[in-house]
C-alpha positions in Angstrom: -12.3 14.0 -17.7 -12.1 11.9 -14.3 -8.6 12.2 -14.5 -8.3 15.4 -14.3 -11.1 15.9 -11.9 -9.1 14.1 -9.8 -5.9 15.9 -10.5 -7.9 19.2 -10.0 -8.7 17.7 -6.3 -5.3 16.6 -5.4 -3.8 20.1 -6.5 -6.8 21.9 -4.7 -6.2 19.8 -1.5 -1.8 20.3 -1.5 -3.6 24.4 -2.0 -5.7 24.1 1.4 -3.1 22.1 3.4 -0.3 24.6 2.5 -2.8 27.1 3.5 -3.3 25.6 6.9 0.6 25.1 7.4 1.2 28.7 7.0 -1.4 30.2 9.2 0.7 31.5 12.2 0.7 29.7 15.5 1.2 30.3 18.7 2.2 27.4 21.3 1.1 27.5 24.6 1.1 24.7 27.4 1.5 24.4 31.0 -0.6 24.6 34.3 -4.2 23.2 34.9 -5.2 25.9 36.6 -4.2 28.1 33.8 -5.7 26.6 31.1 -9.4 27.9 31.4 -7.8 31.6 30.8 -5.3 29.9 28.2 -8.1 27.9 26.2 -10.7 31.5 26.1 -7.7 33.8 25.5 -7.0 31.5 22.6 -10.4 31.3 21.4 -11.1 34.9 22.0 -7.7 35.8 19.8 -8.3 33.1 17.4 -12.0 33.9 16.1 -10.5 37.8 15.7 -7.5 36.6 14.0 -9.3 33.5 12.1 -7.1 31.9 9.3 -3.9 34.2 10.3 -2.7 33.3 13.6 -4.0 30.2 15.9 -3.0 29.5 19.3 -2.7 25.8 20.4 -3.2 25.5 24.4 -1.8 21.9 26.1 -2.0 21.1 29.4 1.1 19.3 31.0 0.8 20.9 34.4 3.7 23.3 35.5 6.8 21.2 36.1 5.9 19.0 32.0 5.3 23.0 31.0 8.8 24.0 31.9 10.4 21.1 30.9 8.8 21.9 27.3 9.3 25.5 27.6 12.9 25.0 28.9 13.8 22.9 25.7 12.4 25.2 23.3 9.7 23.5 22.6 7.3 26.4 23.6 6.3 29.5 22.8 4.3 30.4 26.0 3.7 28.3 29.1 1.6 28.4 32.1 2.6 28.3 35.6 0.8 28.1 38.9 3.9 28.8 40.9 7.0 30.9 39.5 9.8 28.7 38.3 12.2 26.7 40.5 16.2 27.2 40.5 16.4 24.1 38.6 14.1 25.1 35.9 15.7 28.0 35.6 19.1 25.9 35.0 17.6 23.5 32.3 16.6 27.0 30.7 20.1 28.0 30.6 21.9 25.3 29.9 19.6 25.1 26.4 19.9 29.0 26.1 16.2 29.5 26.7 15.4 33.4 28.2 11.5 34.3 29.2 9.7 37.3 30.3 7.6 36.0 33.5 4.0 38.0 33.1 1.9 37.2 35.7 -1.9 36.6 33.7 -4.4 36.3 37.0 -5.3 36.1 40.8 -6.1 32.7 42.0 -7.3 32.1 45.6 -6.3 28.2 46.1 -9.5 26.5 47.4 -9.6 23.9 50.2 -13.0 21.7 50.2 -14.9 19.0 50.9 -18.0 17.2 50.2 -21.6 19.1 51.3 -22.6 16.4 52.8 -19.5 16.8 55.4 -21.2 18.9 58.0 -18.8 18.9 60.8 -16.1 21.3 59.2 -17.1 24.8 59.3 -14.0 26.2 59.1 -9.8 25.3 59.2 -6.6 27.1 60.4 -3.5 26.6 58.7 -2.2 24.9 61.3 -4.8 22.4 61.4 -4.2 22.6 57.4 -0.7 21.6 58.4 -1.6 18.9 60.6 -2.6 17.1 58.1 -0.5 17.6 55.0 3.4 17.6 56.4 4.9 14.5 56.1 5.2 13.8 59.6 1.3 13.1 59.3 1.2 10.0 57.0 1.2 6.5 59.0 -0.1 8.5 61.9 -3.1 11.3 61.5 -5.6 9.6 60.1 -9.1 10.7 61.4 -10.6 13.5 61.5 -11.0 13.8 65.5 -7.2 14.0 64.9 -7.4 17.6 64.0 -9.5 18.6 66.3 -11.4 16.9 69.5 -15.0 17.7 68.1 -14.5 16.6 64.7 -15.8 13.0 64.4 -14.3 9.9 64.4 -14.1 8.7 60.9 -11.1 8.2 58.3 -9.5 11.4 56.5 -9.5 11.4 52.9 -7.0 13.2 51.0 -7.1 14.6 47.4 -4.7 17.2 46.3 -2.6 17.9 43.1 0.1 15.8 41.4 3.6 16.5 42.4 4.9 18.0 39.1 2.0 20.8 40.0 2.8 24.3 40.6 -0.4 24.2 43.0 1.0 21.7 44.9 4.5 23.6 45.1 2.2 26.4 46.3 0.1 24.6 48.8 3.1 23.2 50.3 4.9 26.2 50.5 2.0 28.6 52.2 0.6 25.3 54.6 3.7 23.3 55.5 6.2 25.8 55.1 8.7 24.3 52.6 7.5 23.8 49.0 7.6 20.3 47.6 6.8 18.5 51.3 3.7 16.6 52.1 3.0 13.4 53.2 2.6 10.8 50.3 -0.6 8.8 50.9 -2.7 11.2 49.5 -5.1 11.0 45.9 -3.0 13.2 43.6 -3.7 14.0 40.1 -3.0 16.8 37.5 -6.1 16.6 36.4 -8.6 18.9 38.7 -11.5 17.6 37.3 -10.4 14.4 38.9 -9.7 15.5 42.2 -13.4 17.6 41.9 -15.2 14.3 41.4 -12.8 12.0 44.3 -14.1 14.5 46.9 -17.4 15.6 45.8 -18.0 11.6 45.7 -16.9 10.6 49.7 -18.2 12.7 52.4 -14.7 11.9 54.6 -12.7 13.8 52.0 -10.6 17.0 51.6 -8.9 18.5 48.9 -7.4 21.8 47.0 -7.3 22.9 43.8 -7.3 26.5 41.9 -10.3 28.4 42.2 -12.0 28.0 39.0 -12.4 24.5 39.3 -14.2 25.3 43.0 -16.9 27.6 41.2 -17.1 25.6 38.6 -18.7 22.6 40.5 -20.2 24.3 43.7 -23.0 22.3 43.5 -21.2 19.4 44.2 -18.8 21.3 46.6 -18.4 23.1 50.0 -15.4 25.8 50.2 -13.8 25.6 53.2 -13.2 29.5 54.9 -9.4 29.5 56.0 -8.2 31.3 59.2 -4.3 32.1 59.5 -2.5 33.8 62.2 -5.5 34.2 64.4 -7.5 36.3 61.7 -10.8 35.4 61.2 -11.6 32.4 59.0 -12.2 33.7 55.2 -13.5 31.8 52.3 -12.1 31.8 48.7 -13.5 33.7 46.4 -12.7 36.6 43.7 -13.7 39.1 46.1 -11.3 38.2 49.1 -8.7 37.2 46.7 -8.9 40.5 44.6 -8.7 42.2 47.8 -5.6 40.2 49.6 -8.1 39.1 52.6 -7.6 35.5 51.5 -4.7 34.3 52.7 -1.7 32.9 52.8 -3.3 31.2 49.7 -4.2 34.0 47.0 -1.4 33.8 44.7 -0.8 35.2 41.3 -0.3 33.0 37.8 2.1 33.2 35.6 3.0 33.0 31.6 6.5 32.7 30.9 7.3 33.6 27.3 10.1 32.8 25.5 12.3 36.1 24.4 13.4 34.6 21.1 9.6 34.2 20.0 8.9 37.6 21.4 11.7 38.8 19.3 11.0 37.0 16.3 7.4 36.3 16.3 5.2 39.5 15.4 2.2 37.0 16.3 3.0 36.5 19.5 3.7 39.7 21.1 0.4 40.2 19.1 -1.1 37.7 21.9 1.0 38.8 24.7 -1.0 42.4 23.6 -4.4 41.0 23.5 -4.3 39.1 27.1 -3.1 42.6 28.8 -5.8 44.7 26.6 -7.7 45.8 29.8 -11.5 44.4 27.9 -10.1 40.6 28.2 -10.1 41.5 32.3 -14.0 39.6 31.7 -12.3 36.7 30.3 -10.7 36.0 33.4 -13.3 36.5 35.5 -15.8 34.4 33.5 -13.2 31.3 34.0 -13.3 31.8 37.5 -10.0 33.5 38.4 -9.2 37.5 39.1 -7.9 39.8 35.9 -5.4 42.1 37.2 -5.5 45.5 38.2 -4.4 48.6 35.3 -0.9 48.5 38.0 -0.2 45.2 37.6 -0.8 45.3 33.9 1.2 48.3 33.0 4.1 46.5 35.0 3.8 43.9 32.8 3.6 45.4 29.5 6.9 47.8 30.7 8.2 44.1 31.0 7.1 43.1 27.9 8.6 46.1 26.4 12.0 46.2 27.8 12.6 42.6 27.6 13.1 42.2 30.6 14.8 38.8 31.0 14.7 36.3 34.1 12.8 35.4 36.6 12.0 37.6 40.3 11.5 34.3 42.4 13.7 31.8 44.0 10.8 29.6 44.5 7.3 30.0 45.9 6.5 33.1 47.7 3.2 33.6 50.5 1.7 37.2 50.2 3.8 38.5 47.5 2.8 42.2 46.4 2.7 41.0 42.9 4.3 44.8 41.1 6.6 44.8 43.9 8.1 41.3 42.3 7.8 43.3 38.4 9.8 45.6 39.6 12.6 43.6 41.2 16.3 43.4 39.9 15.4 39.9 38.1 17.9 37.2 38.3 18.9 34.0 34.9 
């Protein structure tokens, strides 16, 4: 009897394993900035399709995610900046074609500790003074940025150089993507940056809006002035109406066309993302939902299987619908 029970248990376990293995799986990876959106969408989609489709979400950063994606290892990768020409070449070499789809809008936030009582705003020119390559070894104190700032050490925290957030920040502030001083505390984990800035009165850092909104008790956002205009604080509202510039940016998903063509569950997940009712999920995790015009344009890209990218690196102050309607290159 025990032998029969053991055999039955083994068979039951085997059938369970086979059943679990048979569940269709959408593989998502990429940006830490996009991760909260991916995680929320995956959870809701998984609940609605329990036992039939699941979504796995990795966290490799934008650059690390593109490496996996361009090797054909994932169905979708999240990116906090457009695909770079070198990454595009890698995808070409491996025969990976893709759809470029906006998923949300983000206000890249500049933050300090609440104990910092001297910064009420910064200009883009002042940020450049802090972050440009020439600042390394020269700009080390706050009073070098503005005369009425105190003679205190300037401590900088920022996204790692493999991050799309780093690429966009350097493009918008320094004027050249992937160009900055190297002597700052860098991490691909935004929560590490949050803690670093929160625990150091002299620190300044940058990361996506969602991580600031989750930690408003630990951080103070710095309003930013651009081109002589009044300083504007990052928020869902100022990102949504385009007032917070030049640090408002679209966040993207890149979907493997082979997955889209051959895995109906991948298309189902993409359509779920662009359902107007799911804008609330985007808002809940701290980002700005796409408007109807953008959703419609993105769904057209999916329907037409419009391969390629509208970019050749990061762009500042883009109109997302305009980029979706551009002729793509691959």
